[in-house]
N, C-alpha and C positions, 0 to 999 in steps of 0.2 A: 585531495581525495577525501571522501566522507565514508566512514564505516557504517554499514547497515546490517542489522541482524534480522533475518527472516525466520520465524518459527512456524513450522508446519503444524497441521492439526494433530499429527502424531507426536508432536513436541520435538521433532528433529530440528536442530538449529543450524543455520548456514549464515556465516558472516562474509560479506564481500565489501570491496571498496568501490565507490561510485565517483564518477567525475561530477564536479559541481555543475548543477543545472539539469542533470539527467533525472527523469522521473523514476520513482521507486518501482513502477511497473516495468519500465524499459530495462532497468538494471536487473530485475528478477528474470525477465524473459531472455535477456542477452546471456545471463549466466546459467540458464537451464534450471532455475529454481522452480520446482513444482508448486502448485497451489495458487498461482496467479496466471490467468489465461490471457487477459488483455486482448480479447477477441476483436475489439474495434480499433486497436492500434493506438489507444490513448486519446481518443476523441470524445471521451465521456458520453458514450452512447450505449454501453452494454452492462456495466457494473460487474464485469468478470475479473476485475482487479481489486475487488473489495478486500480490505484488510482491517484489522483491529489494531489501532496504535496503542502501544504501551502507555499507560496513564502518565508516566513520568515525562513523556514527550508531547502529549496532546496540546498543552498550552503553548508550546514552541512553534506550532504550525499556524499559518493564517487560517481564519475561520472558513468553514465550508461556504462555497458560493450557493446561491439558490438552485442552480442547475445540478450541482453535485448532490445537494440535499435531496432533490427530487429523484435523481438517479439511484440513490441508495435505497429508496423505497422499493425498487425492483430487484435488489440483491437477492440471490438465491438462498444464502444463509441469513440468519436473523440479524437485523440491524441493532446496533448498540450505540450508546452515547459516544464511544470512541471509534465508531466506524468511519472509514474514509475510503476514497478511491485512490489507489496508489499511483494512478496516472496524474493525479493532481498534487502530489507531494514531490517537490523538487529537492534534490540533494543540495545541501548548503552547510557551511560551518556551524550554523546555529543548531542543527539537528544531528551533529556528530554523535555516532553511537546509537542512533535511533533503533528501536526494536518494534517490529510489526509482526502480528500473529495472523496467519492465514485462516480463513474459515474452513469448515469441514468440506464444503463444496462450493463451486462458483457457478455451475450450470444446473 
């Protein structure tokens, strides 16, 4: 299991454990964590699972694909250097303890 901390726009923190291989979007929606919609179900077609990855973890993730990069351009909240789609981040031992911040809004 991999610990993930989600920080809402109002700074409320929720830490959950995820099975290895589950996307951070799936973990959030399964655990009822607000702030991640995942409207397309994780098919990288909506950008409603946009998160800001804590700077301490950004270099532990694989680089964004071209498709993810393009989809982030349509994110409702402002894109940043640490913006990622949580459907594209898989829980794994290398990111144990990852912290992601949810934007103010997704739609």
